[in-house]
C-alpha positions as a printed NumPy array, in Angstrom:
array([[ 99.83 , -33.105, 205.296],
       [ 96.348, -34.398, 205.942],
       [ 94.99 , -35.117, 209.374],
       [ 94.442, -38.671, 210.297],
       [ 90.905, -39.695, 211.054],
       [ 90.373, -42.586, 213.319],
       [ 87.242, -44.582, 212.543],
       [ 85.773, -47.087, 214.883],
       [ 83.115, -49.5  , 213.815],
       [ 80.631, -50.363, 216.474],
       [ 78.052, -53.007, 216.232],
       [ 74.574, -51.594, 216.615],
       [ 72.   , -53.807, 218.132],
       [ 68.562, -53.864, 216.744],
       [ 66.186, -51.579, 218.654],
       [ 63.628, -53.499, 220.671],
       [ 60.097, -53.719, 219.377],
       [ 57.486, -51.444, 220.91 ],
       [ 55.633, -52.968, 223.829],
       [ 51.977, -53.808, 223.249],
       [ 49.692, -50.942, 224.202],
       [ 46.572, -53.013, 224.809],
       [ 46.684, -52.551, 228.587],
       [ 47.127, -48.796, 228.285],
       [ 44.291, -48.547, 225.772],
       [ 41.964, -50.484, 228.094],
       [ 42.812, -48.215, 231.035],
       [ 42.251, -45.083, 228.949],
       [ 38.918, -46.378, 227.678],
       [ 37.81 , -47.27 , 231.222],
       [ 38.853, -43.854, 232.562],
       [ 37.057, -42.023, 229.756],
       [ 33.898, -44.059, 230.329],
       [ 33.948, -43.287, 234.064],
       [ 34.479, -39.577, 233.439],
       [ 31.684, -39.498, 230.86 ],
       [ 29.205, -40.536, 233.553],
       [ 30.252, -37.688, 235.835],
       [ 28.993, -34.174, 235.161],
       [ 31.607, -31.592, 234.265],
       [ 30.053, -28.69 , 236.106],
       [ 32.819, -28.152, 238.668],
       [ 30.841, -29.404, 241.667],
       [ 32.106, -32.042, 244.064],
       [ 29.464, -34.583, 245.028],
       [ 29.189, -37.101, 247.805],
       [ 26.393, -39.602, 248.33 ],
       [ 25.373, -40.921, 251.745],
       [ 22.991, -43.673, 252.864],
       [ 22.222, -43.081, 256.542],
       [ 19.442, -43.437, 259.082],
       [ 17.273, -40.3  , 259.145],
       [ 18.8  , -38.795, 262.32 ],
       [ 22.365, -39.368, 261.078],
       [ 21.447, -37.958, 257.667],
       [ 20.245, -34.733, 259.306],
       [ 23.478, -34.459, 261.267],
       [ 25.602, -35.11 , 258.162],
       [ 23.741, -32.47 , 256.133],
       [ 24.071, -29.974, 258.998],
       [ 27.796, -30.737, 259.229],
       [ 28.265, -30.058, 255.507],
       [ 26.338, -26.777, 255.599],
       [ 28.397, -25.619, 258.596],
       [ 31.69 , -26.669, 257.06 ],
       [ 30.885, -25.439, 253.54 ],
       [ 28.456, -22.504, 253.849],
       [ 25.934, -22.255, 251.032],
       [ 26.831, -18.625, 250.29 ],
       [ 30.498, -19.463, 249.613],
       [ 30.402, -23.022, 248.259],
       [ 26.897, -23.191, 246.764],
       [ 26.307, -26.228, 248.954],
       [ 23.062, -27.97 , 248.121],
       [ 21.326, -31.281, 248.682],
       [ 21.049, -32.329, 245.089],
       [ 18.822, -35.381, 245.549],
       [ 17.378, -37.497, 248.319],
       [ 15.344, -40.679, 248.549],
       [ 13.588, -42.379, 251.434],
       [ 14.609, -46.012, 251.651],
       [ 12.897, -48.719, 253.702],
       [ 13.631, -48.705, 257.422],
       [ 13.718, -44.902, 257.789],
       [ 16.994, -44.7  , 255.828],
       [ 17.754, -41.672, 253.659],
       [ 19.989, -41.761, 250.592],
       [ 21.088, -38.289, 249.573],
       [ 23.692, -36.526, 247.453],
       [ 25.246, -33.238, 248.509],
       [ 27.146, -31.067, 246.076],
       [ 29.44 , -28.106, 246.606],
       [ 32.109, -26.125, 244.829],
       [ 35.699, -27.227, 245.523],
       [ 36.697, -23.78 , 246.824],
       [ 34.954, -20.684, 248.115],
       [ 34.791, -17.603, 245.91 ]])
């Protein structure tokens, strides 16, 4: 005697269409453009615009907190702005060796 097989028919709904990916594409393009402007050398950079006396204190703070020998801390660029204001960028490695 043969075994009975029970078959059930189920109605399958149509799978929904894929959502539009325009928003995702725009975000990816924007992120890639921002990252292209930033150097990929492993250094962390921070730019400050401070009065001269505060700029000296900020640079001193960075060199004390991230010693040059361990973090390769360096003032990468600086500009004198009107009114005795200094704009400068400090770079360092993310971790000490």
